[in-house]
Every structure is written in structure tokens, then in C-alpha cells.
C-alpha positions as CSV (number, residue, x, y, z in Angstrom):
1,X,24.3,21.7,-0.5
2,X,22.8,18.4,0.1
3,X,19.1,18.1,-0.1
4,X,18.9,14.8,1.8
5,X,19.1,15.0,5.6
6,X,22.0,13.5,7.3
7,X,21.6,10.3,9.3
8,X,22.4,10.7,13.0
9,X,21.5,8.8,16.1
10,X,18.6,11.1,17.0
11,X,16.5,10.6,13.8
12,X,17.1,6.8,13.8
13,X,16.0,6.3,17.3
14,X,12.7,8.1,16.7
15,X,11.5,5.5,14.1
16,X,9.5,2.7,15.4
17,X,10.7,-0.7,14.6
18,X,8.5,-2.9,12.4
19,X,6.9,-5.6,14.8
20,X,6.2,-8.8,13.2
21,X,4.7,-12.1,14.4
22,X,7.0,-15.2,14.5
23,X,5.0,-17.2,11.9
24,X,4.1,-14.3,9.5
25,X,5.9,-14.7,6.1
26,X,5.1,-11.2,5.0
27,X,7.7,-8.6,5.4
28,X,6.9,-4.9,4.9
29,X,8.3,-5.0,1.4
30,X,6.4,-8.0,0.3
31,X,3.1,-6.6,1.8
32,X,3.7,-3.4,0.0
33,X,4.4,-5.3,-3.3
34,X,1.3,-7.4,-2.8
35,X,-0.9,-4.3,-2.1
36,X,0.4,-2.6,-5.3
37,X,-0.3,-5.7,-7.4
38,X,-3.8,-6.0,-5.8
39,X,-4.4,-2.3,-6.5
40,X,-3.4,-2.8,-10.2
41,X,-5.5,-6.0,-10.6
42,X,-8.7,-4.6,-9.0
43,X,-8.4,-1.2,-10.8
44,X,-8.1,-3.2,-14.1
45,X,-11.0,-5.4,-13.3
46,X,-13.1,-2.3,-12.3
47,X,-12.2,-0.5,-15.5
48,X,-12.9,-3.6,-17.6
49,X,-16.3,-4.2,-16.0
50,X,-17.2,-0.5,-16.4
51,X,-16.5,-0.5,-20.1
52,X,-17.7,-4.0,-21.1
53,X,-21.3,-5.1,-21.0
54,X,-22.0,-8.6,-19.7
55,X,-24.1,-10.2,-17.2
56,X,-21.9,-10.0,-14.1
57,X,-20.4,-6.7,-14.8
58,X,-22.3,-4.7,-12.1
59,X,-21.5,-6.9,-9.2
60,X,-17.7,-7.3,-10.4
61,X,-17.5,-3.6,-10.7
62,X,-18.8,-3.0,-7.2
63,X,-16.7,-5.7,-5.5
64,X,-13.5,-4.7,-7.5
65,X,-14.0,-1.1,-6.3
66,X,-14.3,-2.2,-2.6
67,X,-11.2,-4.5,-3.1
68,X,-9.3,-1.5,-4.5
69,X,-10.1,0.6,-1.5
70,X,-9.0,-2.2,0.8
71,X,-5.7,-2.6,-1.1
72,X,-5.2,1.2,-1.0
73,X,-5.7,1.2,2.8
74,X,-3.2,-1.7,3.1
75,X,-0.6,0.1,1.0
76,X,-1.0,3.3,3.1
77,X,-0.7,1.3,6.4
78,X,2.5,-0.4,5.2
79,X,4.2,2.7,3.7
80,X,6.7,4.5,5.8
81,X,6.3,8.2,6.0
82,X,9.4,10.3,6.0
83,X,10.3,12.0,9.3
84,X,10.1,15.8,9.3
85,X,13.1,17.6,10.6
86,X,12.2,19.9,13.4
87,X,13.4,23.5,13.0
């Protein structure tokens, strides 16, 4: 019994191809990696500014939190969702 669905022409034709502009150097995998790195960096900055007490901690915490939400939205937009098999 195989848990993974078999590939056939019907499932491959339903997926939309990734449309990319000519001059854009970012591929979906690079964009996803950049979003992950950005999420880790902004989460670290938010945690550090929440724990440490210094003059610019509050604005840094606020902007790092907004940036984390932005990187999360970018990661969600680039991620491919698995196709559900209709019964």
C-alpha cells in the first residue's frame, strides 16, 4: 500500500505553472529560502529586543514583529499547497 498518490497527466495538468518576469532573479525556492531566513532573523531580533533592555528596544521589537508578519506572508504565498485527491 503506497501512501503517496501516483503521478498522472490529470494531476499534473491542474497545477498552475509559476509565472516569473524576465529580469527577476528570484526563483520560488530562492524566495522561500529568503523568507525563511528573514523569519528567523526577525524572530530573533524580536525576542532579543523583548528580553534585553536598551534605548531602542521598543521600536526594534515593533518593527521586527511587523517584518516577521511580512516574511510569513511571503513564505505562505510562495509555498505550494498539495493537491487534494477528489474521491
